[in-house]
DODODO-109309 format. One record per residue (C-alpha): z, y, x; residue in one letter. Coordinates in steps of 0.02 Angstrom, whole numbers, plus 32768, in hexadecimal, padded with zeros to 4 digits. Layout:
ZYXa;...
This chain:
82B282038647m;825B826986CFs;81B582BE86B0r;81618248872Ct;81A381AE86D5l;81808200862Eh;80C9821B8659g;80B8816D86A4s;80FE811D8607f;808C81828595l;7FF3815685FCf;8020809D85F9s;804880A88540f;7F9E80F5851Ba;7F45806B8579l;7FAD7FDD8533l;7FA680238484g;7EEA8038847Es;7ED07F8D8431a;7F4B7FB283A6l;7EFC805C8389l;7E54800A836Cs;7EAA7F8F82F8v;7EF9801A8291s;7E51806D827Dq;7E0F7FD58220d;7E767F5E81B7a;7E007ED081DDs;7DFF7ED18299a;7E1A7E2282DBa;7ECB7DF58306d;7EA07D7B8390s;7EFD7D9D8432a;7E5E7DA3849As;7DF37E178430n;7E397E8883A8k;7D8D7EC28371q;7D307E21834Fs;7D257DBA82B0a;7D907E1F8239e;7D427EC6826At;7C967E898238s;7CE67E3581A3s;7D2F7EDA8168r;7C877F308179q;7C397EA38116t;7CBF7EB58092i;7CA17F6D8080k;7BE67F58806Es;7BFB7EC27FFCe;7C737F207F8Cv;7BFB7FB17F7Fg;7B677F417F59v;7BC87ED37EE1t;7C117F607E7Bt;7B697FB97E73q;7B0E7F1B7E3Fr;7B8E7EF17DBAv;7B8C7FA27D75a;7ACF7FA77D5Dt;7AA47EF07D4Cq;7AE77EE47C9Bf;7A807F737C54d;79F47EFE7C1Ef;7A6C7EAC7BA4l;7A5F7F477B37q;79B07F0E7B07q;79B47E707A9Ea;793B7DE27AC7p;78BB7DC17A40a;79137D2679FCd;79C77D677A08a;7A307D55796Ap;7A577DFA7916a;7AFA7DC778C3d;7B9F7D8C790Di;7B8F7CD87945r;7BAE7C6279D5l;7B107C077A09e;7B197B6C7A75d;7A777B977ACCr;7A357C0B7B52l;79D67CA97B29y;79657CE77BB3q;793F7D9D7BD9y;789C7DDD7C24p;78ED7DF07CD0n;79177D367CD2g;79D17D487CADa;7A1D7CD47C2Ce;7AAD7CF27BB2y;7B147C757B51n;7BA07CB37AE0g;7BCD7D1B7A49t;7B547D9D7A03w;7B5E7E377996q;7ACD7EA97967n;7A5F7E5779EAg;7AD77E747A7Br;7B5D7E097ACEp;7C037E237A77e;7CA07DBE7A9Ag;7CA67D2E7B15d;7C0A7CFB7B71g;7BB57CD57C16k;7B227D257C6Fv;7AC17CC67CF4q;7A537D327D65f;79B37CF87DBBp;79FE7D137E69d;7A8A7C977E46g;7B127D147E1Ds;7B707D067D78s;7BEE7D5A7D07f;7C637D027C8Dk;7CD97D627C1Fg;7CE77DDB7B8Fh;7C5E7E517B54f;7C5E7EEB7AE7s;7BBB7F3E7AB1a;7B5D7EDA7B33g;7BCB7F087BC9l;7C5C7EAE7C1Dp;7CFF7EEE7BD2e;7DAE7EA97BECg;7DC57E0A7C51e;7D367DBD7CB1g;7CFC7D6C7D52a;7C607D957DB6f;7C1E7D2A7E45t;7B907D6B7EB1d;7B0E7D037F09r;7B757D027FAAs;7C0A7CB27F54g;7C787D4D7F4Cn;7CD97D4D7EA8t;7D2E7DDA7E4Af;7DA77DA77DC1s;7E007E2A7D5Bg;7DEC7EBB7CE4q;7D4A7F147CB5w;7D1A7FB27C58h;7C687FE37C28l;7C207F667CA2g;7C887F997D39r;7D267F537D87q;7DB57FBD7D46q;7E6F7F947D3Fg;7EB77F047DA2v;7E507E7E7DF6g;7E3C7E097E8An;7DA37E037EFAl;7D947D607F5Br;7D127D5B7FE4y;7CB87CC0801Es;7D007CDC80CDn;7DB27CCA8089g;7DE27D828081n;7E377DBD7FE1i;7E527E677F91y;7ED87E6E7F0Bq;7EF77F0F7EAFg;7EBA7F9E7E45e;7E087FD67E20w;7DB580707DD7l;7CFC80807DADd;7CD17FE67E13g;7D2F801D7EAFk;7DD67FF27EFCr;7E47807F7EC2s;7F0580817EAFg;7F7980047F00f;7F2D7F6B7F53g;7F417EE27FD4r;7EBD7EA6804Fl;7EE97DFA8094i;7E937D94811By;7EA17CD8813Bp;7EE77CFF81E8s;7F807D53819Cg;7F4B7E0881B6t;7F7E7E6B811Dr;7F687F1E80DFf;7FCB7F63804Be;7FBD8013800Bg;7F5B80977FAFq;7E9F80967F95w;7E2681177F52r;7D68810C7F44d;7D6580607F96d;7DC3809B8032a;7E7780A5806Br;7EBC814F803An;7F7681798034g;800881128072w;7FED806280B4g;802F7FD98125t;7FC77F6C8198l;801D7ED081DEh;7FD97E4D8255y;801B7D9D826Bq;802D7DC98324t;80B37E4982F8g;804D7EE8830Ae;80507F67827Es;802380148240y;8088806881B6v;805681138179g;7FD381808129m;7F19815B811Ay;7E8381C980F2a;7DD2818780DDn;7E0380DA811Cd;7E57811881BEr;7F09814781F0p;7F1B820181CFh;7FBE826381C3g;8068821C81EFy;807281668223g;80CB80E68290i;806880728301e;80C57FDE834Dt;80897F5D83CBr;80C57EA983CEa;812A7ECB846Bd;818D7F568416g;81337FEF845Bi;811E806C83CDs;80D8811783A6y;811D817B8313a;80BE821B82F5g;8021826982B1t;7F72821F82AAf;7ECA8270828Es;7E32820B8257r;7E7A81698299g;7EBA81AA8341k;7F6381E5837Er;7F5A82A28378h;7FEC831A8388g;80A3830483B1v;81028262839Bg;818881EF83DFd;815A81638459c;81D680D58468t;81CD804D84EEp;82167F9E84D2p;82B27FD68530s;82E88084855Bg;82F1812B8502p;82708175848Et;820A820284DBv;81A2828D8492t;80E8826F84A6c;804F82D88483v;7FA08297845Df;7EF882E98444r;7E77827C83ECq;7ECB81DE842Cg;7EE0821884E0e;7F8F823C8525p;7FB782EB8562i;802182D98600l;80398391862Ad;80F883AA863Ap;80EA845B85F4a;8091841D8558v;81108393853Fi;81A0840E8554a;8158848284D0r;813D83ED845Da;81F383B98470e;822D84688443q;81BB847383ACa;81D283C1836Dk;827383E68310g;821D846C82A9r;819583F7826Cf;81DC83608213a;815D82D781EEp;811182E38141k;80C6826080D1f;807182598028q;80DD820D7FA0f;8074819D7F30d;80FC81507EC2g;817F80C87ED2g;820480F47F53v;81E781457FFDa;824E81978086f;825881BD8140l;82E4816A81A5w;832C81858252q;83A8811C82B5s;842081778329d;844680DC8392r;839480A083B2t;8342814B839Fq;82C380F38332g;82778145829Ak;81FB81158215g;81AD8128816Bl;81DE80AB80E4q;8186809D803Dq;8183801A7FB4e;8107801F7F26r;817A7FE67E98e;8228801F7E69i;827B7FFF7DC0v;830E80497D63y;838880047CE4s;841580507C7Er;84B87FFE7C4Br;854B803F7BE5d;85F1803B7C41s;86A380797C29m;867B81217C79i;85D1813C7C2Ag;852081047C4Ct;84FC80B07CF3e;844F80CA7D3Fl;840D80507DC0k;837280617E2Dl;832F7FC57E82d;829C7F9D7EF4a;82867EF97F51q;82027EA17FBAs;82017E27804Cs;82157EB680C9r;82797F38806Af;83057F527FECq;83487FEE7F98f;83D97FF27F1Dh;842A80907ED8a;84AB80A17E4Dr;84E981397DECi;858881007D90p;858C81927D15a;84D981C77CF3y;84C0825F7C83k;840882837C97g;83AA82EF7D15p;841783427D97g;846583297E43e;84DB82977E65y;8548826A7EFBs;854381B27F29l;85D681647F85s;85FB80BF7FDBr;85AC802A7F81g;853580967F1Be;84A280987F95l;846180027FF7l;83C08000805Ci;83717F7580C5s;82E17FA58138l;82B77EEF815Fd;82E37E9980BBg;837F7E458103t;83F67EBB815Fn;84427F4380F3f;84767FF78112l;84FD804480A5g;856A80DE8099l;860C80E180FFp;86B480F580ABk;86B381B280B2a;85F681C480AAg;858B820B8020h;84D482107FF1a;847E828E7F82k;840C82517EF6l;83B882C97E7De;8361828F7DDEv;82D983107DC2v;828982C57D27s;82BB82427CA6d;823C823D7C1Br;81C881BE7BD0g;81CD811E7C36k;81E6816C7CE3l;827D81AC7D43i;825282177DDBe;82BB82687E62g;82E982797F19r;837782467F8Cf;83C1825C803Bt;844A8204809Ea;8480824E8145s;84F181BC8176h;84D081058150m;8516807381B3v;84F37FB681BDp;85477F4A813Bv;85827E9A8166d;854D7E3880CCs;85CB7DAE80EEs;86657E1E80FAt;86267EBE80A7s;86737F1D813Ak;860D7FAB817Dq;85F07FC98236k;8603807D826Fa;85AF80718318e;84FF808982D2d;84C681168262r;842281288204t;83EF81C281A3s;837B81C4810Di;830E825F80F6q;828D82988078e;82AD820B7FFEg;824882067F5Dy;823E818B7ECCf;81DC81727E2Cr;822780E07DCDa;81E580817D36s;8251801D7CBDp;82897F6E7CF1s;82667ED97C81e;83187EE27C3Fi;83057F9C7C1Ce;82627F7E7BC0q;82B77EF97B56f;83487F6C7B2Cr;82DC80057B0Cn;822D7FCC7ADBp;
């Protein structure tokens, strides 16, 4: 591709991709074709403020339960009547030493309510809280705050499903909108931090790293028409060197500075020379993750799945170890026929299968090999890394592999937990 065409494509790509860039900066941007920054953008801002207010209210609103009302029973009993506190809140449930203990319900003057389990006057264990706006959290509590796993359903139809810590979204979680927009990934301090995927029902997507609720680090941004950018981001904007791929035609090196394309041929030439020395990096947060690159399409990407399990089985040649991860968009299956603990293993044909779309599989060719190293096998986790320089499509109907396409797997990592069968065999 000539420099002139190169620059023209990058300029067009920057303009055409601006809508998707704004989308990737905020998981709740609207996915309507006419305006990407309408309803769901404001919805996301509302969610963030609502979550902050809700968690803060819940964390402090139960403190008054530490002080028993004048007529509260001192012993353990279940009273079929309401006890009213000075602030107007009412409690009905089990008591111990003048405080709610066990199952009960609190009704607040503003119309919000909590129903669930109490310990020493605070929500503990399972419980559901509904605020005056109709937003409902249902899940696990600790010392009056959401902690563990829980679902937050908003009155506008949005849903968060995932992990919580100290009243904030922290750990793995999903944010789902009625329109079909969906974010899955890592959260910390009520914001997206770490690896995540953002998919729109229109076909647009961002897959990569987040920091403080914005794309930051290595990521892949794809438009519905197939135009994609695979490279580095900084604070929600393309920044650095990456690969720009049009719907048809070869992938070209592109350079961005704070979201703006750099079209200087000299800068692009230097970037092409340096690109090979700087492989894209990502933060591994558990499960299975790797970078892939297709020789035929020149496409590349980051693939990560939150959950991967292992199982052991005795065979004629020793202990067989299997690693399996599966979702609607991804599958990973590895097998070590003679597993002897931590160490490096060579996988051959039939011992490694990967699907990047959940349907079409890549496998090792007849003379191909993959390297898998188990770094740690202790407790209930098996951890390691893997690479495969040559994988080819597998025809599931004939099991014959096609040699005309090659995909390489780089920087593969896994942290597997025991499968249900493994837990049954080795409780």
